[in-house]
N, C-alpha and C positions, 0 to 999 in steps of 0.2 A: 562413388556417390555423386549422383548428377548434381547440378546447380539447384534444380527445382526441388530435389529432396532435401537439401539443406536449408533452403528457404521455408520449405514446409516444416522443418524441424524447429527453426527460429520461430515460425508463426505459431506453432503449438505450444511451445515454451513462454510465449509472449515475453521474449527477453528484452523488449524494448522498455518494458515497464521496470527493468531491474534498477536502473538510477533512481526511481521513486522509492524502492524498497530500502535501497541503501540511505536515503535521506531519512527514512523513518529510524533506521538503526542508527544514524549520526546524531539524531536529536535525543534518542535513548541513551546514548553513550554520552552525551553532554550533560544530561539530567544526571547520569550516574556519576560522573566525574565531579559535578557541581555539589551533588549530595554525599558522595562517599570517598572523595579522594584522600580524606586524612584517616579514614578507618579501613578501606579497601586497597585494591592493588588490581590493575589490568596493565598489561604490556602491549606493544605494537604486535607482536604475534597473536595475542588474544583477541585484539580488534579485528584483526586478519581473519582469524578462525570464525569469529561472529559474522562478518561480512560474507564470507563463503557459506556459513551456514544458512544465512537468510536467502542467499541466492538459490541454494539446492532446495530449501522447503518452497520458495516460491516457484521455481520452475517445475519441481515436482508435483506440485498442486495443479499447475496448469496442464501438464500432460496427463494427469490423473482426471481432470475435468474433461478432457477431450476423449479419453478412453471410456469414461461413463456416458458420455452424451452421444455416442456413436449412433443410435437408433434414431434420436432426435435430428441429428445431422443427415443421415440417410433420407429423411424426408424433406429437410427444409434447405440443407446446404451440401447437397451430394457431391460438390467439388471439394470439400475438406479432404485433407490428407488420408484420413483412415477410410471414410465412406468411398473415396474415389479409388483406394486399393494402393496408394503410392507409399503408404506406411503400414504395416501389419499392426492391428490392435495390440495383440499380445507383446509386441516389441516396445509399443508406447507405454504399456502397463509396467513393463520391466524399467523402462526409463524413470517413470513416477516413483515407484518403490525404491528404487536404488538413491534417487536423489533425496526423496523425502527421508529414508533413513539414514542417509549420509548427513543430510543436515542436523538430524537428532545427534548422531554420534559428535559431529564437530562442535556442537554447542556444549555438549557434556565435557569435551576436552578442555573447555574454559572453566565452566563451574556447574555443578548439579543444578543450581538456580536457573541458569539460562536454559539447560536441557529440560527443565519444568516446563518452561514457557514455550519452547520449541515443540514439546509434546502437545501442548495447548493448540498452538497454531496447527499442528497435523488433525487433532480432533475436529477443529472449526474446517479445515479443508475437507475432510470426510463428510462432515455433516452438510455443509453447504453444496458439496457435489451431489449428494444423494437428494437434497430437498429443493435445490433452486429451481428446478422445472414443475415443481409440485406446490410449494406454499411459499408466498409473499415473504414470510416471517424469516426465511433462510438467509434474508439478507444480514441478519443479525451475525451469523457465522462467518459471512465474508467480511464484514467491518471487524469482527472479533479477531479473525486472523490478521488483519492489519494493525489493529491495535495492540495485540500482543508482542508486536515487534519491539515497542517502546520499553516495557519492563525485561524483555529478554536481553536487550542490550545494556539497559541502565543497571540491572542487577549481576552483571557479568563481573563487576568490581567486587562482589562479595562472596565469601566463602558460604557454604551450607549454614554453617554456625551462625555467622553473622546475618544471614538472610532470614533464618527463622527467628532470630531475636529482633527483628524490627518492629518499631512501634507504627501505630496507625498514620502518623504524620509523614510517614516515608511513602505511603500509598495514596495520599491526599490528591495528588496531582493527576494520577492515572485515569480516574474517571472523567477528567475535563479532556484529557487527550483523546481518550475513546469517544466520547461525545462529539467533539470538534471534528476528529478526522471521520468517524462513522457517519456523522450528519452530512458532511461534503460529499462522501462516496455515495450515500442514499440520494442526495441531490442530484448526483450525475445521472443515476439510473431513473429516477422520477422525471427529470427534465427529458430524458431521451424517450422514455415512455410517452411522456405528454405530447411531445412533438411529432410522434408516430401515431398517435392515436386517430382513429377514423370518426370517432364520436366528438361532438361538440362539448367542450369543457367548461366548467364554471370559472369565475375569476379566482375562487380558492385553488382549483386543481392546478390553475396556471402560476400562481404566485407561490405555493407552498414549496414546490421543488426549488425554487430559487432561494426560498429562505433556508432550506438545507443547506444549498451550497454555500451560504454565509455563516453557517455553524461555527467554522473556526474563528470567525470576527467575535462571535459571543463567547466561546468557551477559551480561546487562546489569547487573542488580543483584549478582551475585555478586562479580565483580572491584571494584565500587564499595564494596561493604560491608567489603572489606578495606582500602580507602583512606580512605573518608570515611563510615564507618558512620551517623554521626548525621544526615548529609544524605541519604543514600541509602534509610534506613528510612521516610521519610514517603512518597515516591511508590510504594515497594514496598507499604506497607500499603494505599493507594488501589488499586492494581492488583489485589491479592489479594482485597480486598473485593468489587470489581466482578465478578472473573472467578468467585468463590464464588457470588455472587448469581445471575449470569447461568446457570451450569451448574447450580444448584439448581432455577431456574425450569425449565429444560429438562427436568430430571429428573421435575420434578411435573407440567408442562403437556404435555410432549411436542411442543412447539411448534418444529419445527426452524428454520422460516423467522424466526421472531422471534429464535433464537438466533443464527444467522448474521447477522443484520442488526445485532443488538447487538454482538457479538464484532468485527464490522467496524468499527463505530462507536468501539470501544475502542482501536483501534490507536493514536491519539494518546496514550492512558495507558500503551502500550508505549514509545514515544519519551519520554513523561514521566520514565520511570525514569532516563533520563541528562539530559534537558534540565533537570531540577530541580537537577541538580549542576553542569552547565556554564553554566547561564544567567547572563550578566553583570548581569542587572536583574530584579528580582522580577516584572516585569510578565510575563515568560515563563511564570511560574508560574501564571498566569491564562490567558494565551492558549491554552495547549496543552489543559487541560481543557475550555476553551470550544470548540476544535475539535470535541472528541469529542461535545459536546451538540449542536453545530450538525450534525454528521453524522446524529445521532439526528433532530433537527428536520427536515432535508431528506428523511428516508425518508418523513415523512408526505406529502410532495408526489409522490415517485415512488421506488419501490422500489431497494434497493442491490444487488440481485442480479438 
């Protein structure tokens, strides 16, 4: 296999974003640990299986997206691996199906509850891939695939019986997580679209995407500031600083590609808004920012988008 084909494979899989996926899983696991450590159980082996499952689901979804979009890429990006003929389309589909199926099986080895959410992620991947070039509301499925990582990891602590007997209070945090991360991802998309628009934009059209990027401040940090203000302010200050610098660079350089890559790499800092407070050991205060930095580093090998 040539070096170019390896780089193509890494680019199609968007492997540079894996640290951000594992960050979402880490936050979910910490939520599960804090909520169910007395009634449930998860071993280091189970956590490894969850990490591998999330990697397979994400990589498989990216391969599937490239397989599906080949007609669009032939018109707009003929240099992509499939349209250029460097990778057979059928081979990429096999990669996608094997990885997504493997992710489902790996999660099922931990607990049926995790497998349920893994199946939900696959459904969101399929729906987003089918409609993302057709309908703007398909963003919901993209955000949904990310948001379901949290419960997949959190409920890995519980048997199926324990999971089915959960009360509504166990689900209360999940909508906030979905809104916070979903709003941030929507903000990335809308900001990039606004910056590349050839039509004049109103003040609202320029401001709304930035407000979406700030959604984690409202849905993640907001509730925590009311409960543990001294602890919540540290990760909040880091997130705001990184976001402000990134947006400022976009406005001065108009490099949309760099903006999207940097904001994707900053997803662990979104999780850090909560991880910093929930972490049972200070080592997690180091791990999550390192995941963000590693995502930036991996982007030098293959692009994140």
